C-alpha angles and dihedrals in degrees: 000000000000092000093046093051091047092049091050092050091051090047091052092047094245093125138007120253106273122249114224118216140180118236127212112270115260113264111278090357091138091200101183135136118202116204115209125213093248093070090070087075095065119000111008105183138065131174126185145188140175128224111201126206097006113181107214127189126172095271094047091046092052091047089050090056094042092053091055091050092050093048091048091053096046126025091014089056093227091315095302092112101027136008122195125216123185123188144179100252093202089069094054138069117219145244101075134203129211111208142162115223139170109276093244091059095057114084125171145127110261122225113295093359129122098206131073116231138179125228094277091046090052091058091051093045094056100032090108098030111130096227108018099047089076091063099048096085090061091078106002097105096041118110088226133038124210115245137172122215134184121222091275090056091250110154113240096181147337101220136242091015113051148329125249119261092231095073101034117148121244135177087268094058113118105170117049124197113202123196126177118191117195154169088213115054095192092055090045091057092049092050094047092048090049092053091048095045095049099047106026084084087078096051123111086256104035120234095014132117134188115238127238123205114226111204122193115214122250091250096045106133094226131217141199093301106031139029137189116297093013114155112199127177119218146232100045102208100163117121121249112239124219137156130230137190112239094205092051091052090053094045093054090056098036091238104134091155094070117102123219089253091054091050089050092050093048091055091047089055086060091056092257111130113214142156134206112242112257093226104029111044090191093062121086122196108209128192110199110209124220089254091064104061086144090074106091104140142021089263087067089058089051089056092049092051089050092051094047092046090047126252090236089057095057118108114260114228128187112227116248091229136032127217138156109244133204135167117268114237091237090056091051090050090048091054092051091050091045092055093048093048092049092051089051089059102262121136120221109230101169124031 
């Protein structure tokens, strides 16, 4: 809800699109997450962030929970790609470690439970749970389960199932630690940035987050995205720069009457900061914010201009030719394969 309200206010010109920034870590905060080699067997990635001075009330708290549920059901693909954990940082002692251990070696008290269980006990405890039982098969048959500890060996979470009760968030929580474990690093970054963007508004300094350094162990096996001894700072809140041709945007929409300034302002209404080049009026410098991970190509900017201008205000044109169209069988098959590959964790680079 927070993001929707903010986007509408930007669209109506009631506020500028926010700029998200990283703040300097608190003195002696020691905000670091070490990733051990064992995690490569099951859930190899983790990204983190800290929100300082969050002011929760009941509505904001419920929205905070609802957003995580919606992300889990959609971009996280029911926690198979990404699982979100949020914690009261004041109850924990950094630095943290992300490990994968045999189920019998993990012992903790799950969220809102009074008993301590190990990994096997956790599976039994939630086997009939209305919501959580659907996520158990993700790791149930694995020889190791992912787990996050603080420096006192307090369990923060056993992703993608549940958080520990020790660090649960309440209305009195002020500092929030966010961790997202994943099999897809790109999706993990999007999810983390979404959490930060939506709720950093309620921080002591709005639209800011404190970084966390993720360190991969010396014996980490490495992969396409990370390698042993890597030190990566999250969240990555910098905008993504791209260029666009103003005339091409107008041609795609048959709107020759628009000026370059009008095109710029239409994109700004869609929370996309941009500027017309000082020398070439036909060149648009665009900065894609972290909240707009859906923008991947100039055609996405065309769509945004169309939305801001109003679909009902576009010129209607009768096609030069008429033909009955239907989907080719090979295209239908391609779509089925595409969905299965995406759900297996692959990313489509060329379509």
